[in-house]
Biopython code that builds the backbone (N, CA, C, O; Angstrom):
import numpy as np
from Bio.PDB.StructureBuilder import StructureBuilder

atoms = [
    (1, "MET", "N", (-42.545, 45.927, 44.130)),
    (1, "MET", "CA", (-41.310, 46.586, 44.603)),
    (1, "MET", "C", (-41.858, 47.547, 45.760)),
    (1, "MET", "O", (-43.010, 47.981, 45.771)),
    (2, "ARG", "N", (-40.988, 47.799, 46.636)),
    (2, "ARG", "CA", (-41.529, 48.818, 47.854)),
    (2, "ARG", "C", (-41.429, 50.143, 47.314)),
    (2, "ARG", "O", (-40.536, 50.392, 46.504)),
    (3, "LYS", "N", (-42.291, 51.063, 47.695)),
    (3, "LYS", "CA", (-42.108, 52.465, 47.246)),
    (3, "LYS", "C", (-41.279, 53.241, 48.256)),
    (3, "LYS", "O", (-41.085, 52.866, 49.412)),
    (4, "LEU", "N", (-40.804, 54.371, 47.708)),
    (4, "LEU", "CA", (-39.898, 55.125, 48.569)),
    (4, "LEU", "C", (-40.937, 56.145, 49.545)),
    (4, "LEU", "O", (-41.762, 56.945, 49.104)),
    (5, "LYS", "N", (-40.673, 55.899, 50.795)),
    (5, "LYS", "CA", (-41.551, 56.753, 51.918)),
    (5, "LYS", "C", (-40.606, 57.268, 52.758)),
    (5, "LYS", "O", (-39.737, 56.567, 53.277)),
    (6, "ILE", "N", (-40.729, 58.593, 52.952)),
    (6, "ILE", "CA", (-39.564, 59.386, 53.852)),
    (6, "ILE", "C", (-40.544, 59.487, 55.324)),
    (6, "ILE", "O", (-41.705, 59.893, 55.385)),
    (7, "PRO", "N", (-39.843, 59.077, 56.248)),
    (7, "PRO", "CA", (-40.514, 59.333, 57.563)),
    (7, "PRO", "C", (-40.461, 60.738, 58.028)),
    (7, "PRO", "O", (-39.654, 61.535, 57.550)),
    (8, "ARG", "N", (-41.310, 61.053, 58.952)),
    (8, "ARG", "CA", (-41.202, 62.417, 59.344)),
    (8, "ARG", "C", (-40.101, 62.766, 60.288)),
    (8, "ARG", "O", (-39.324, 63.696, 60.075)),
    (9, "ASN", "N", (-40.050, 61.860, 61.518)),
    (9, "ASN", "CA", (-39.027, 62.157, 62.577)),
    (9, "ASN", "C", (-38.289, 60.805, 62.880)),
    (9, "ASN", "O", (-38.687, 59.731, 62.430)),
    (10, "HIS", "N", (-37.222, 60.937, 63.647)),
    (10, "HIS", "CA", (-36.331, 59.846, 63.849)),
    (10, "HIS", "C", (-35.300, 60.302, 64.916)),
    (10, "HIS", "O", (-34.820, 61.435, 64.891)),
    (11, "SER", "N", (-34.980, 59.385, 65.847)),
    (11, "SER", "CA", (-33.894, 59.837, 66.625)),
    (11, "SER", "C", (-32.698, 59.306, 65.800)),
    (11, "SER", "O", (-32.813, 58.539, 64.844)),
    (12, "GLY", "N", (-31.549, 59.797, 66.276)),
    (12, "GLY", "CA", (-30.383, 59.199, 65.492)),
    (12, "GLY", "C", (-29.056, 59.551, 66.259)),
    (12, "GLY", "O", (-28.984, 60.247, 67.271)),
    (13, "VAL", "N", (-28.016, 58.939, 65.588)),
    (13, "VAL", "CA", (-26.662, 59.127, 65.819)),
    (13, "VAL", "C", (-26.104, 60.156, 64.740)),
    (13, "VAL", "O", (-26.516, 60.247, 63.583)),
    (14, "SER", "N", (-25.129, 60.888, 65.301)),
    (14, "SER", "CA", (-24.239, 61.643, 64.295)),
    (14, "SER", "C", (-23.029, 60.940, 63.623)),
    (14, "SER", "O", (-22.097, 60.541, 64.321)),
    (15, "LYS", "N", (-23.032, 60.780, 62.250)),
    (15, "LYS", "CA", (-21.943, 60.100, 61.650)),
    (15, "LYS", "C", (-21.553, 61.133, 60.525)),
    (15, "LYS", "O", (-22.308, 61.936, 59.978)),
    (16, "THR", "N", (-20.077, 60.915, 60.279)),
    (16, "THR", "CA", (-19.582, 61.629, 59.073)),
    (16, "THR", "C", (-19.401, 60.925, 57.993)),
    (16, "THR", "O", (-18.777, 59.873, 58.127)),
    (17, "LEU", "N", (-19.797, 61.234, 56.900)),
    (17, "LEU", "CA", (-19.694, 60.202, 55.557)),
    (17, "LEU", "C", (-18.996, 61.197, 54.384)),
    (17, "LEU", "O", (-19.266, 62.363, 54.092)),
    (18, "ARG", "N", (-18.198, 60.463, 53.943)),
    (18, "ARG", "CA", (-17.651, 60.929, 52.783)),
    (18, "ARG", "C", (-18.152, 60.430, 51.534)),
    (18, "ARG", "O", (-17.856, 59.249, 51.352)),
    (19, "LEU", "N", (-18.808, 60.956, 50.636)),
    (19, "LEU", "CA", (-19.556, 60.551, 49.556)),
    (19, "LEU", "C", (-18.954, 61.200, 48.227)),
    (19, "LEU", "O", (-18.412, 62.305, 48.177)),
    (20, "PRO", "N", (-19.140, 60.338, 47.180)),
    (20, "PRO", "CA", (-18.781, 60.906, 45.923)),
    (20, "PRO", "C", (-19.733, 62.081, 45.482)),
    (20, "PRO", "O", (-20.958, 62.023, 45.588)),
    (21, "GLU", "N", (-19.011, 63.187, 44.957)),
    (21, "GLU", "CA", (-19.848, 64.341, 44.546)),
    (21, "GLU", "C", (-21.141, 63.964, 43.734)),
    (21, "GLU", "O", (-22.275, 64.349, 44.019)),
    (22, "ASN", "N", (-20.812, 63.189, 42.726)),
    (22, "ASN", "CA", (-21.927, 62.860, 41.967)),
    (22, "ASN", "C", (-23.234, 62.309, 42.780)),
    (22, "ASN", "O", (-24.381, 62.703, 42.571)),
    (23, "LEU", "N", (-22.886, 61.411, 43.661)),
    (23, "LEU", "CA", (-23.863, 60.700, 44.355)),
    (23, "LEU", "C", (-24.646, 61.841, 45.166)),
    (23, "LEU", "O", (-25.876, 61.843, 45.214)),
    (24, "VAL", "N", (-23.875, 62.787, 45.785)),
    (24, "VAL", "CA", (-24.399, 63.932, 46.711)),
    (24, "VAL", "C", (-25.280, 64.720, 45.685)),
    (24, "VAL", "O", (-26.411, 65.066, 46.029)),
    (25, "ASP", "N", (-24.791, 65.023, 44.408)),
    (25, "ASP", "CA", (-25.627, 65.817, 43.633)),
    (25, "ASP", "C", (-27.096, 65.191, 43.497)),
    (25, "ASP", "O", (-28.154, 65.786, 43.703)),
    (26, "ASP", "N", (-26.926, 63.853, 43.104)),
    (26, "ASP", "CA", (-28.209, 63.233, 42.634)),
    (26, "ASP", "C", (-29.085, 63.194, 43.968)),
    (26, "ASP", "O", (-30.293, 63.421, 43.913)),
    (27, "ILE", "N", (-28.491, 62.923, 45.073)),
    (27, "ILE", "CA", (-29.370, 62.853, 46.347)),
    (27, "ILE", "C", (-30.078, 64.171, 46.575)),
    (27, "ILE", "O", (-31.279, 64.257, 46.829)),
    (28, "GLN", "N", (-29.211, 65.230, 46.461)),
    (28, "GLN", "CA", (-29.815, 66.671, 46.698)),
    (28, "GLN", "C", (-30.984, 67.065, 45.725)),
    (28, "GLN", "O", (-31.965, 67.734, 46.049)),
    (29, "ILE", "N", (-30.702, 66.501, 44.372)),
    (29, "ILE", "CA", (-31.787, 66.751, 43.404)),
    (29, "ILE", "C", (-32.998, 65.950, 43.785)),
    (29, "ILE", "O", (-34.089, 66.516, 43.715)),
    (30, "LEU", "N", (-32.935, 64.689, 44.183)),
    (30, "LEU", "CA", (-34.060, 64.021, 44.550)),
    (30, "LEU", "C", (-34.708, 64.690, 45.801)),
    (30, "LEU", "O", (-35.933, 64.787, 45.863)),
    (31, "SER", "N", (-33.918, 65.144, 46.776)),
    (31, "SER", "CA", (-34.464, 65.862, 47.913)),
    (31, "SER", "C", (-35.172, 67.209, 47.662)),
    (31, "SER", "O", (-36.044, 67.656, 48.407)),
    (32, "ASP", "N", (-34.772, 67.745, 46.675)),
    (32, "ASP", "CA", (-35.256, 69.034, 46.179)),
    (32, "ASP", "C", (-36.640, 68.740, 45.557)),
    (32, "ASP", "O", (-37.685, 69.334, 45.823)),
    (33, "LEU", "N", (-36.477, 67.752, 44.709)),
    (33, "LEU", "CA", (-37.744, 67.361, 44.076)),
    (33, "LEU", "C", (-39.133, 66.867, 44.782)),
    (33, "LEU", "O", (-40.295, 67.044, 44.416)),
    (34, "LYS", "N", (-38.548, 66.106, 46.053)),
    (34, "LYS", "CA", (-39.574, 65.691, 46.930)),
    (34, "LYS", "C", (-39.868, 66.685, 48.129)),
    (34, "LYS", "O", (-40.693, 66.464, 49.016)),
    (35, "ASN", "N", (-39.054, 67.836, 48.023)),
    (35, "ASN", "CA", (-39.247, 68.825, 49.053)),
    (35, "ASN", "C", (-39.143, 68.385, 50.532)),
    (35, "ASN", "O", (-39.904, 68.741, 51.432)),
    (36, "ILE", "N", (-38.003, 67.494, 50.648)),
    (36, "ILE", "CA", (-37.553, 66.963, 51.824)),
    (36, "ILE", "C", (-36.164, 67.237, 52.186)),
    (36, "ILE", "O", (-35.480, 67.902, 51.408)),
    (37, "SER", "N", (-35.652, 66.783, 53.325)),
    (37, "SER", "CA", (-34.248, 67.187, 53.700)),
    (37, "SER", "C", (-33.195, 66.050, 53.085)),
    (37, "SER", "O", (-33.475, 64.859, 52.944)),
    (38, "PHE", "N", (-32.176, 66.551, 52.817)),
    (38, "PHE", "CA", (-31.069, 65.590, 52.317)),
    (38, "PHE", "C", (-30.826, 64.503, 53.392)),
    (38, "PHE", "O", (-30.454, 63.378, 53.060)),
    (39, "ASN", "N", (-30.995, 64.773, 54.409)),
    (39, "ASN", "CA", (-30.765, 63.798, 55.613)),
    (39, "ASN", "C", (-31.720, 62.587, 55.665)),
    (39, "ASN", "O", (-31.377, 61.413, 55.798)),
    (40, "LYS", "N", (-33.140, 63.127, 55.521)),
    (40, "LYS", "CA", (-34.196, 62.326, 55.555)),
    (40, "LYS", "C", (-34.193, 61.237, 54.285)),
    (40, "LYS", "O", (-34.573, 60.069, 54.369)),
    (41, "THR", "N", (-33.609, 61.981, 52.937)),
    (41, "THR", "CA", (-33.664, 61.012, 51.992)),
    (41, "THR", "C", (-32.546, 60.048, 51.926)),
    (41, "THR", "O", (-32.757, 58.946, 51.420)),
    (42, "VAL", "N", (-31.347, 60.360, 52.398)),
    (42, "VAL", "CA", (-30.419, 59.343, 52.702)),
    (42, "VAL", "C", (-30.820, 58.222, 53.637)),
    (42, "VAL", "O", (-30.637, 57.031, 53.386)),
    (43, "ILE", "N", (-31.405, 58.721, 54.783)),
    (43, "ILE", "CA", (-31.918, 57.490, 55.688)),
    (43, "ILE", "C", (-32.869, 56.716, 55.091)),
    (43, "ILE", "O", (-32.988, 55.570, 55.523)),
    (44, "GLU", "N", (-33.665, 57.121, 54.084)),
    (44, "GLU", "CA", (-34.670, 56.288, 53.483)),
    (44, "GLU", "C", (-33.962, 55.382, 52.526)),
    (44, "GLU", "O", (-34.189, 54.172, 52.524)),
    (45, "LEU", "N", (-32.994, 56.021, 51.604)),
    (45, "LEU", "CA", (-32.322, 55.217, 50.649)),
    (45, "LEU", "C", (-31.569, 54.204, 51.431)),
    (45, "LEU", "O", (-31.658, 53.037, 51.049)),
    (46, "LEU", "N", (-30.872, 54.465, 52.423)),
    (46, "LEU", "CA", (-30.206, 53.290, 53.239)),
    (46, "LEU", "C", (-31.057, 52.411, 53.697)),
    (46, "LEU", "O", (-30.791, 51.234, 53.452)),
    (47, "ASP", "N", (-32.140, 52.674, 54.376)),
    (47, "ASP", "CA", (-33.046, 51.812, 54.807)),
    (47, "ASP", "C", (-33.428, 50.817, 53.785)),
    (47, "ASP", "O", (-33.292, 49.604, 53.946)),
    (48, "PHE", "N", (-33.932, 51.401, 52.684)),
    (48, "PHE", "CA", (-34.488, 50.602, 51.487)),
    (48, "PHE", "C", (-33.354, 49.549, 51.203)),
    (48, "PHE", "O", (-33.575, 48.343, 51.309)),
    (49, "SER", "N", (-32.148, 50.052, 50.843)),
    (49, "SER", "CA", (-30.974, 49.132, 50.519)),
    (49, "SER", "C", (-30.783, 47.988, 51.698)),
    (49, "SER", "O", (-30.777, 46.817, 51.320)),
    (50, "LEU", "N", (-30.664, 48.199, 52.758)),
    (50, "LEU", "CA", (-30.623, 47.164, 53.702)),
    (50, "LEU", "C", (-31.866, 46.258, 53.685)),
    (50, "LEU", "O", (-31.774, 45.037, 53.812)),
    (51, "LYS", "N", (-32.986, 46.881, 53.528)),
    (51, "LYS", "CA", (-34.193, 45.830, 53.499)),
    (51, "LYS", "C", (-34.139, 44.950, 52.084)),
    (51, "LYS", "O", (-34.791, 43.919, 51.923)),
    (52, "ASN", "N", (-33.419, 45.423, 51.274)),
    (52, "ASN", "CA", (-33.474, 44.620, 50.100)),
    (52, "ASN", "C", (-32.071, 44.131, 49.691)),
    (52, "ASN", "O", (-31.708, 44.020, 48.520)),
    (53, "LEU", "N", (-31.401, 43.881, 50.652)),
    (53, "LEU", "CA", (-30.075, 43.086, 50.292)),
    (53, "LEU", "C", (-30.104, 41.556, 49.856)),
    (53, "LEU", "O", (-31.032, 40.832, 50.219)),
    (54, "ASP", "N", (-29.140, 41.122, 49.126)),
    (54, "ASP", "CA", (-29.417, 39.769, 48.769)),
    (54, "ASP", "C", (-29.276, 38.780, 49.967)),
    (54, "ASP", "O", (-28.726, 39.169, 50.997)),
    (55, "ASP", "N", (-29.723, 37.606, 49.865)),
    (55, "ASP", "CA", (-29.863, 36.639, 51.049)),
    (55, "ASP", "C", (-28.592, 36.361, 51.791)),
    (55, "ASP", "O", (-28.551, 36.091, 52.991)),
    (56, "ASP", "N", (-27.546, 36.447, 50.985)),
    (56, "ASP", "CA", (-26.131, 36.080, 51.681)),
    (56, "ASP", "C", (-25.832, 37.199, 52.758)),
    (56, "ASP", "O", (-25.524, 37.008, 53.935)),
    (57, "ASP", "N", (-25.975, 38.305, 52.160)),
    (57, "ASP", "CA", (-25.521, 39.633, 52.877)),
    (57, "ASP", "C", (-26.494, 39.760, 54.127)),
    (57, "ASP", "O", (-26.037, 40.022, 55.240)),
    (58, "GLU", "N", (-27.708, 39.584, 53.928)),
    (58, "GLU", "CA", (-28.619, 39.754, 54.956)),
    (58, "GLU", "C", (-28.372, 38.620, 56.067)),
    (58, "GLU", "O", (-28.626, 38.950, 57.226)),
    (59, "LYS", "N", (-27.972, 37.511, 55.867)),
    (59, "LYS", "CA", (-27.711, 36.450, 56.775)),
    (59, "LYS", "C", (-26.410, 36.863, 57.423)),
    (59, "LYS", "O", (-26.301, 36.548, 58.608)),
    (60, "LEU", "N", (-25.411, 37.509, 56.868)),
    (60, "LEU", "CA", (-24.281, 37.820, 57.616)),
    (60, "LEU", "C", (-24.518, 38.976, 58.501)),
    (60, "LEU", "O", (-23.700, 39.109, 59.411)),
    (61, "ILE", "N", (-25.466, 39.833, 58.420)),
    (61, "ILE", "CA", (-25.850, 40.907, 59.045)),
    (61, "ILE", "C", (-26.510, 40.287, 60.235)),
    (61, "ILE", "O", (-26.042, 40.632, 61.320)),
    (62, "GLU", "N", (-27.462, 39.478, 60.246)),
    (62, "GLU", "CA", (-28.381, 38.784, 61.207)),
    (62, "GLU", "C", (-27.189, 38.125, 62.079)),
    (62, "GLU", "O", (-27.116, 38.276, 63.298)),
    (63, "LYS", "N", (-26.386, 37.476, 61.417)),
    (63, "LYS", "CA", (-25.256, 36.623, 62.411)),
    (63, "LYS", "C", (-24.748, 37.506, 63.310)),
    (63, "LYS", "O", (-24.757, 37.345, 64.530)),
    (64, "LYS", "N", (-24.170, 38.722, 62.542)),
    (64, "LYS", "CA", (-23.476, 39.577, 63.481)),
    (64, "LYS", "C", (-24.211, 40.388, 64.594)),
    (64, "LYS", "O", (-23.724, 40.797, 65.648)),
    (65, "ARG", "N", (-25.576, 40.542, 64.103)),
    (65, "ARG", "CA", (-26.413, 41.287, 65.182)),
    (65, "ARG", "C", (-26.675, 40.296, 66.282)),
    (65, "ARG", "O", (-26.821, 40.784, 67.403)),
    (66, "LYS", "N", (-26.762, 38.952, 66.155)),
    (66, "LYS", "CA", (-26.734, 38.159, 67.198)),
    (66, "LYS", "C", (-25.560, 37.932, 68.109)),
    (66, "LYS", "O", (-25.610, 37.791, 69.331)),
    (67, "GLU", "N", (-24.511, 37.918, 67.349)),
    (67, "GLU", "CA", (-23.235, 37.915, 68.219)),
    (67, "GLU", "C", (-23.087, 38.988, 68.969)),
    (67, "GLU", "O", (-22.599, 38.850, 70.091)),
    (68, "LEU", "N", (-23.465, 40.229, 68.514)),
    (68, "LEU", "CA", (-23.485, 41.528, 69.361)),
    (68, "LEU", "C", (-24.327, 41.422, 70.616)),
    (68, "LEU", "O", (-23.933, 41.765, 71.730)),
    (69, "THR", "N", (-25.556, 40.904, 70.331)),
    (69, "THR", "CA", (-26.426, 40.977, 71.377)),
    (69, "THR", "C", (-26.082, 40.028, 72.593)),
    (69, "THR", "O", (-26.463, 40.209, 73.750)),
    (70, "LYS", "N", (-25.347, 39.050, 72.164)),
    (70, "LYS", "CA", (-24.978, 37.933, 73.038)),
    (70, "LYS", "C", (-23.930, 38.563, 73.930)),
    (70, "LYS", "O", (-23.825, 38.210, 75.105)),
    (71, "SER", "N", (-23.129, 39.516, 73.377)),
    (71, "SER", "CA", (-21.903, 39.898, 74.280)),
    (71, "SER", "C", (-22.267, 41.097, 75.133)),
    (71, "SER", "O", (-21.401, 41.656, 75.806)),
    (72, "ILE", "N", (-23.531, 41.507, 75.124)),
    (72, "ILE", "CA", (-24.142, 42.305, 75.878)),
    (72, "ILE", "C", (-24.568, 42.171, 77.470)),
    (72, "ILE", "O", (-25.174, 43.086, 78.027)),
]
sb = StructureBuilder()
sb.init_structure("model")
sb.init_model(0)
sb.init_chain("A")
sb.init_seg("    ")
for serial, (resi, resn, name, xyz) in enumerate(atoms, 1):
    if name == "N":
        sb.init_residue(resn, " ", resi, " ")
    sb.init_atom(name, np.array(xyz, "f"), 0.0, 1.0, " ", f" {name:<3s}", serial, name[0])
structure = sb.get_structure()
């Protein structure tokens, strides 16, 4: 299983998310324990999740990504 590693820097796009309070609390606790920002923790958790999708969901994303690049 992959280990959690938080990158130092990234470029990004600003998005607003509405998250359940208990989820925010747990992410904040993890961030505090690791002495990293909440944002970096969320990014790494999302990245990990996307890299570990089941095969069907991964194929759907890849298909959509190909469709989007063809339309550009």
